[in-house]
C-alpha positions as CSV (number, residue, x, y, z in Angstrom):
1,M,56.8,82.0,105.8
2,E,56.6,85.5,107.3
3,V,59.6,85.3,109.5
4,Y,61.5,84.3,106.0
5,F,59.8,86.8,103.8
6,D,61.0,89.6,106.2
7,Y,64.6,88.1,106.6
8,W,65.0,88.1,102.8
9,V,63.3,91.7,102.3
10,G,65.7,92.8,105.0
11,W,68.9,91.3,103.6
12,R,68.2,92.6,100.4
13,R,67.5,95.9,101.5
14,V,71.1,95.6,103.4
15,A,72.8,94.7,100.1
16,A,71.0,97.2,98.1
17,Y,72.3,99.8,100.3
18,A,75.9,98.5,100.9
19,F,76.0,98.2,97.1
20,R,75.0,102.0,96.7
21,R,77.0,103.1,99.5
22,N,80.2,101.3,98.2
23,W,79.6,102.3,94.7
24,E,79.7,105.7,95.7
25,F,82.6,105.4,98.2
26,V,84.5,103.7,95.6
27,K,84.3,105.6,92.7
28,L,87.3,105.0,90.8
29,R,89.9,108.3,90.7
30,Y,93.2,107.5,88.3
31,L,96.5,108.8,89.4
32,N,98.2,111.3,87.3
33,W,101.1,108.9,86.4
34,A,102.9,111.3,84.9
35,S,103.8,113.3,87.7
36,F,105.6,109.9,89.3
37,D,109.2,109.6,88.7
38,D,110.7,106.2,90.1
39,E,111.9,107.2,93.4
40,M,107.7,108.4,94.2
41,F,106.4,105.3,92.4
42,E,108.2,103.3,95.1
43,V,107.6,105.5,98.0
44,L,103.9,104.7,96.8
45,C,104.5,101.1,96.6
46,Y,105.9,101.2,100.1
47,D,102.7,102.9,101.2
48,I,100.9,100.2,99.7
49,V,102.6,97.4,101.4
50,Y,102.6,99.2,104.6
51,H,98.9,99.6,104.5
52,N,98.3,96.2,103.5
53,S,96.6,94.0,107.0
54,K,98.3,91.2,105.3
55,F,102.2,92.4,106.1
56,D,103.6,93.4,109.5
57,K,104.4,96.8,109.2
58,N,107.2,96.6,111.7
59,T,109.2,94.3,109.0
60,I,108.9,96.6,106.4
61,R,112.6,97.8,104.4
62,K,112.8,99.7,101.4
63,M,116.1,98.6,99.7
64,G,117.8,102.0,98.8
65,K,116.6,104.5,96.1
66,W,114.9,103.7,93.2
67,R,118.2,102.7,90.7
68,S,120.2,101.7,93.6
69,R,121.8,98.2,93.5
70,D,118.8,96.4,95.0
71,G,119.4,93.1,93.7
72,G,115.4,93.1,92.0
73,R,114.4,94.0,95.9
74,G,112.7,97.0,96.0
75,I,110.8,96.4,99.3
76,V,111.2,93.6,101.3
77,V,108.7,92.9,104.2
78,F,107.5,89.8,106.5
79,T,103.9,88.5,106.8
80,K,102.0,88.4,110.0
81,P,101.7,85.1,110.6
82,A,98.6,82.8,111.5
83,F,99.0,81.2,115.2
84,G,101.5,78.7,114.9
85,E,103.2,79.7,112.0
86,K,106.0,81.5,110.9
87,P,106.2,84.8,109.2
88,K,106.9,84.5,105.3
89,K,109.3,86.8,103.5
90,Y,107.9,88.8,100.7
91,I,110.0,90.5,98.1
92,F,108.5,93.2,95.9
93,Q,109.6,94.7,92.4
94,C,108.2,97.8,91.8
95,K,108.4,99.2,88.0
96,L,107.5,102.3,86.4
97,S,106.3,102.7,82.9
98,G,104.0,104.4,80.8
99,R,100.3,104.2,81.6
100,E,99.3,102.5,78.3
101,K,102.5,100.1,77.9
102,S,102.8,96.8,79.8
103,I,105.3,95.4,81.5
104,N,106.6,91.7,80.2
105,T,109.0,89.0,81.4
106,S,112.1,91.1,79.6
107,N,111.3,94.1,82.4
108,V,111.4,92.0,85.7
109,G,114.5,90.3,85.1
110,S,115.4,86.6,86.9
111,V,112.1,86.4,89.2
112,S,113.6,82.7,90.2
113,D,117.2,84.1,90.9
114,V,115.9,86.6,93.0
115,I,113.9,84.4,95.1
116,D,116.3,81.9,95.6
117,Q,119.0,84.7,96.3
118,Y,116.9,86.1,99.2
119,R,115.2,83.0,100.5
120,A,111.9,84.5,100.0
121,D,108.4,82.6,100.6
122,G,106.4,85.1,98.4
123,Y,107.0,88.0,95.4
124,G,105.0,90.9,94.8
125,L,105.1,92.9,91.3
126,M,103.8,96.4,91.4
127,C,103.9,98.3,88.2
128,N,101.5,101.7,87.0
129,C,100.6,99.8,83.8
130,Y,99.4,96.6,82.3
131,I,101.0,93.1,83.2
132,D,101.3,91.1,80.1
133,S,100.2,87.5,79.8
134,T,103.5,85.8,79.4
135,L,104.4,87.6,82.4
136,F,101.5,85.9,84.4
137,Y,102.0,82.6,83.1
138,R,105.6,82.9,84.2
139,L,104.9,83.9,87.5
140,D,101.8,81.2,87.9
141,G,104.6,78.9,87.1
142,I,107.2,79.9,89.6
143,S,104.2,79.9,92.0
144,D,103.5,76.3,91.3
145,R,106.5,74.7,90.8
146,R,108.1,76.4,94.1
147,G,105.1,76.5,96.0
148,I,105.3,80.1,97.0
149,N,102.8,83.0,96.8
150,I,102.7,85.8,94.2
151,E,101.3,89.2,94.2
152,T,100.5,91.1,91.5
153,W,99.3,95.0,91.3
154,S,98.8,96.5,88.5
155,G,97.8,100.2,88.1
156,F,94.4,98.8,88.2
157,E,94.6,97.5,91.6
158,I,96.7,99.7,93.2
159,E,94.0,102.8,91.9
160,R,91.3,101.0,93.2
161,F,93.3,100.3,96.5
162,L,94.0,104.0,97.0
163,S,90.8,104.9,96.4
164,R,89.8,103.2,99.5
165,R,92.3,105.0,101.5
166,P,91.5,108.5,102.8
167,L,94.9,109.3,103.9
168,L,96.9,107.8,100.7
169,K,94.6,109.6,98.6
170,Q,95.2,113.0,100.2
171,R,99.1,112.2,100.2
172,Y,99.0,111.6,96.6
173,E,96.4,114.2,95.9
174,I,93.7,112.0,94.5
175,T,90.7,114.2,94.3
């Protein structure tokens, strides 16, 4: 009984310390989205994908400048494959909007066409604002019908990701 008690107390102390430490470490810092233009936002998205352990850094490509004819592809990247699997191709779209606005289905165009045209195994949407529920429903439907992975990054996920990365915080002047 004493061993169990020591284990439980020790685990509780570790969990409390980790929570306190993480709470201090992840103090959310809001980006000044007004200082971003479309090109800078696409570079930020590139950095996020580059620093995401799911993706192979050697395969990432930014498809031209922000208003170029990229065919709905801001960023193309392959995953790091698990043993015995082939890498999966992801296409990311980057959308900069007003912070209090939301991205909806009319803002992203035909996601299915982009996935089909470029034979993607995954799709990602990155924006600095809210993602409308109708767009979530559409993306979930595409994921279910086609069996592909969908990644969504609203401003909230972007800010939290950056708050845990000191080099990116410094680059984008997050204090």
